N, C-alpha and C positions, 0 to 999 in steps of 0.2 A: 505494499499500498504505501502510495505519494502523498505527503503533503507541506505545503511550503506554509514559513511563517516569519518573518523578522528577518526578512533577506537571505531564509537559510531553506531550502530544499530538503527534504529525509526522507528516510523510508524504513517502514517498520514492517517487521514478519508478523504477518497475515492472521496465521496462527500462534503467537504469542503475544496476542495483545494483552493480558492482560498484566503480564510482566511492562509494558510499555517501554522497548529494549527500542531505539532505533540503531540499526543494522548501519546505514552509512548517513552521511552530512555530508552536503554539499554549501558552502558558506559561499555568498555570492552573488548565490541564485534567488532568481525571486518569476511571480506569474506564471504561467503555462508547465509542463511537467509532462513527457511521455517516455516509460520503457520499451525499446525495439521488442518484437516480439521472442527472439532469441534469448533474455533478460542479460543482453551481453553489455546494451548501449542505454544510458538515460538523457535524454537531451532535456535541459530549461534553459528558461530564459534567462536574461543578467540583471541582476540590480542596477534600474535608474540608466541602462542603454536600448540600444534598440539594434541586440542584438541574440541569439542561441548559441548554446556553448553544449557540446556533449561527452558526458564523463564513461568511462570505460567499468566499469561497475567488479571489474574483475582488481584493478588499483586503486579506485576511486580518485584518478587524476584526467582532468579534460587533456581531450586528443585534438578536439576539431573546434574551429568558433564558426557563424555564417552569422551577415548582416543583415537587417532587414531595410523596411522604411521608415518614414518620418511616425507613422501609426504606430501603436502598442498589439505587443500579437496579445490573442487571446482566448487560441487552440491552440495544439498539436496533433501529429497524428501520424504512425509510421508504418509503409508497407510493410504485408506480410510475409514478406523476404528480405525485409530490413533494411533495404536499401530507397524507396522514396522518404525525403522530408514532409513535411504536409504542414502548412502555420495558417493560420485563419488569423485576421487583422482586425483590429476597430473599425478600420473605413470599407471594409466590407471585401478587402483581396482574399485571394490564399496565394501563399505562396510555397514554390514548388523547390527543393536542392535534391537531387542526386548526391547522395551522401558518399559514395564510393569514389567517383570521378571528379567530382572538384567542379563542374559545371557551373556555370551561369548560373542561377535561380532563373524561374521561370515567374514571373507572375498573372496572375489570371484576374477579371472583373468579375469575380464570381456576382457578389450581390449590393445589394442598394446601401448596406448597414451595416454593421458589426457581425463578424462571424460568430456565435456561439455553440455549435456543436459541429464537429470534425473527425472523421471515421470510415478507415479501408474497407475494402469487404476483407473476408477470411481470405478468399483466396483469387488472386488476380490486382488490380489498380482501378478495382472504381473507387472513390470517395465519394463521401456522403458531406452535405455539408445544409446546416440551418443557420438561420440570421433572425435580425428582430427586424428584418424586414417583410416577416411574416411567411418566409419561401425557406423550400429543402429543395436543395438542388442536387441529383449525382452525375457525375463528371471520370470523364477518362482520367484519372492521375498519374498515369503513367510518363515519361520521359522519354520514350525510346523512340525515335526517328523525329523529335520535336527538337529538342533542344538538346545536344552533348556538350561536351566541351567542347567554348565557343572560341574559333581560331583568330590567331595574332599574330598578322604581319606586321614586320616592323617594317619601317620606311619615316625619316627622317623625324623632325621633331613637332611636328604636327601634320598627317595627313588630311587635305582637303575635299578630294573628290574621285569617287571610283565611280565606274560604268562597266558590264560584260558585254560580252562579243555576243551577236543573236544565238549562236550555234552553242555559249553556255563554254566552251573550251577555256576563252581566257579572261581575266578580269584585268584592266588597269586599274592606275590607282593613283595623283598626285597627289605629293605631297612639298612642306616647306623646308628644305634643307640645308645646313653647315657645308659651304662649298669650298675647298679650297684650307690653304695655309689662313690664309684671315679670317674666316669661318662667317664669310658676305654667306646670306640667308639668301636663297634660291630655288625656285619653282623646281623639281624633277617626277620624270615619270617613269614609271615602273608596271611592267607588262609580267603575266604572273600565271603559268598553267594549273587551271583549279581542279585537274586530276591529281594533282601531285604538292599544290601550294609551293611551288617552288620558282623563281624570279627568273625568268626569261631573258631582261633585257631591258638597261634602265639608259635612260635620257635625261641631260639637265635642258631645263628651259631656261624663264630667265624669271626676273622678280620674286619678290618675295614677300607679298601681302597674304590676306586672308581668306579670298578666296579664287576658285581656277574651278574649269570645267573639263570633261572631257567624256570622246566618243565616240564610238568605234562605226563604220559603213557597212551595210544590211549583209556583203560578204564575211565579211569579218578581217578585211586585209590592208584596211585601212587607219588609224586612232590618232584620233584630233587630240591634242593638251592645248590651252591656256594659260597667261600669266595676267595678272593686275599689269605690267608692262603693255597690253594691249596685241602682245603678239600672238597669233593664231599657228599650230604649228601642226603639221599634218605627217608622219610616219608611215611606213609598211610594218606586218606584221608576218613576221614574230621579232625580225631581227632591229627594230627600229631605227628602219632609216630614213632619213628626214627626204620627206618627199619635195615639199612645199613651207616657206614662211608667208605667212597671212595678216592684214593688220587685223585686227579687232578680235572677238571672243563669242564664247556661247555657242559655239555649231552644233548643227544640228546636221547627221546626214540622210539624202531624198532616195526612194525606194530606187533611182536607180543607180545606187551606189557610187557612184561618183562625185555627182553634183554636192554641194551641202550651202548650208543655210546659214549664216554668223550675223551676230549684229556689228556696226561699227560706229561708237559716235552715238548718234542719234537713229542711224539708219538698221535697214535689213537688208542685205545682200546675199546675193547668189552665185555662187561661179561653179565650174570644175575645177573641186580641191586637187587634180593633179596640174592644172597646168596654169604653173603661175604667173606665165605672162597673158595669163586670159582676165580682158576687162574685165568685174564684179559687174553682175547686173541687180541693179537697184529695184526690190521687190513690190513693194509700198510705201507710199507715202512715207516722207520725213516725221518722228515721235517729236511732240515739243521739247523736249530733254535726253538725254542718252540714257541709253536702254542699259537698265540696270539687272533684270531676270526675264527669258525666252524661253517658248517651248514650241515644237512645232507637231502638230497635228500627224498621224503617219502615214496618212494617204498627201501629207502635204500639201494642203489646198487654202490652212487655217491655219494662223499665227497668233500667240496670247505672248503680250509683254508688257513690262511697268517700268517704268520710268524714273528721273531722278525730277519733270516737271511737276511731280508731286510729293515728293519725295518717298514715289514708289507704292502710294495706297492705295491707286486703283490697276486692274487690270483694261490692258485695251487688247480687242480680239479685231484681227485681222483678215478681209479675205486674197489670199493670196491672188486668184487669179485676176479678179478684177479690179485690184491693187485699193481693195478700199477698207476704210473701215467697217467691222462689224457693232460695235460698240463696247460700252463697256463695263466692267462688273467691279463694285462696291462693294464694302463691308466689312476690309480691315482698317484698323484705326494705327496702325503703323507698317511700316516698309514690309511690302511683300519679296520674300527673298530669291524661293525658287516657285517655279513651276512646272507641271508633271501633266503632259495631257495620259489617258489611260490606251491603252493597246488597244481600242477599238478609236477610241478620240472623240467618242462624246459627251466622257466627260474629263472635267480638269481639277487636278488639286491643285491648291496654294499653300506657301511654309507663309504666314508670317511673324512681324517681330513680335505682335502683341500676345502672340502666347496660342493663335489659334490655328488652326487646319480649315481650309476651306475648299469645299468639293461646290464644283457647279457643271449643271446643264450648261451643255457650251451650245445647243443649236437653241432652248429656251433663252439662254441667257438668264438662268435662274441660281437660284443658288438652294444648291440641296445638303446647306447643313454649315454651322462652322461648329466645328469637332473642339471643344475642350477639355485640356485634360495638363498637358505642358507646362510646366510653372513661370517659363522664361520665354523667353525666346525660342521660335522656330525657326529652322534653318533646311533639313532637307523633308523631299514626299517622293516616294513613290509606290506604281500601281505592282500588285503582286501579276501574274501573267494570264489567272482566269479574271482579275477586275473586281474582284470578289472584297479584298481586302486592300487595304493604307496604311502605309509602312508614314511612320513620320518622325524625323528625329532633331533631337533640339539638347539643348544645355544639361537636360535632368537626364533623357532616357528616349530605347525607343519604344513606340508608342504603335499597338496595332490596334487597326477600325475597323470595323462589319461597314461599309458604306451604303449598302439597303438601309441599314439599321441609325447610322451615325453613332453605332456604341466601342467602346471602349472595350478591345477584349482581351489583351495581355500588354505587357510590359516587361521589355529586356533593359535590365539595371545593366548599365554600359562603368557609371563611375566617373560619369566626363561627359566632355560637350561630344557629339560627331556631327561636323559639317554636312553631310552626304548622306545617303541610301540609299540600295539598289537592289531588286530580285536578278535574281537571274533568269535568263527566259524560259529555263525549263520549269521553274519555280522550284529549283532543290534549294536555294542557299538567297542569303539576304545579308550584302555586306557594307558597313558602317566606316566613314570615316572618324578616325577619331584624333582630338585635339591632343590625344597624348604620345601621336607619330604612329600608330599601329594602325594596321585596316582589322576592323573586326567582322566575322564571319560568323553566323549560326546557319544550323538546318531550318532553314523557311520554313515557321509553324501554318500548317494549312488551317485555312477559317474553321472547317468543319473538324478538325481535332481541338482545336483551344474553346468553342463554341457549339456541340452539339448541337444543341435545341437554339436555332437563329431567333427563333420568338422573342419579343422582348417579353422576362418572367409575370406570369401575372401572381398578383398578391394577394394572399387568402385572408380571408375576413370572417 
């Protein structure tokens, strides 16, 4: 039997209650506690901290600890195979840890209010949770094929951009890096083999600011990278041989595989990426201010931009064929840092410095929702290949959203800011550019795994 009092958790022998003999005492512990089914481990909260600690009951000594969220822990449960640790929190979330492989936790948006009950099934990973929101829910509590140990690829002092080739064979990353003996900070481009996560090639760009973009051609034979100095470079894959230097940034390849659309000052231009001597073609009317963010629909017919004319608050839509404005989308109260069309081009997502993630119906010019959950600025957005899930990154975490309901379904804790996120086109990976000089990779959680019941939970009365 387990009980806690005055920052101490104790274990009693249930067959010797008359003696009131404590068999184990764990100082500094508080909050909920759980014993593993095999009787080897005790997991407890840590007094005064948002942490959990695991104790070896054979020695009485701690051997592992895990950091939680800002909300307090309410309930703990351990799976029947002694591997998965689940914690129910006061904010209604459930956190899952794999106690064997040391992976990053998976956070599920389980309830609207505090979790009051938590238990695994006797066999398997079915997880039952109860809450003050008057709901009881059953979900898959396993982490198999969902979030194993996240992979970290070292790149520079701060990674700022990532993208996958369309066949999911390559990953490109851009980072700020100290170059040469002087320690001058410049952007560098790295190409990675996704099958082995080994570096294939490396190229030095220019500049050293906080922003950059990278994009592959449809056939994966070319990749672009830009930097704050305003130079857009085109390279051949996989050797990263330089093909062309262009003045501009925010490049997006078109379906023909060699034409690229990009921003230059307040203009949107188009040209053959491999023909450096070719004069660029003006695609649409000039923006009133320098372009900050840009995305091109998959069919190349529509362009979305923000500009410095209104500090990036508004999103402008452009008809490429007619070279005219299609209107303006408003809803953010601060700069829109990044834009992304869905794979079918009918939906647009926006990452705002106001902490909101916007989703827009492009045809109807309608806002489908402002998703709130980030504690501060949002830097990146990315659609899953099936268009059902949206990932957003910011100063606090990567958050996953169910687009149809605008519900937040999971949080991937990052321990720092991520400037950009990208799904691999095969749907297997989610990548993020970390401000700590790493490219973070997770097995991409599928929506049906994270949220088996896609309907909003109904409260019982």
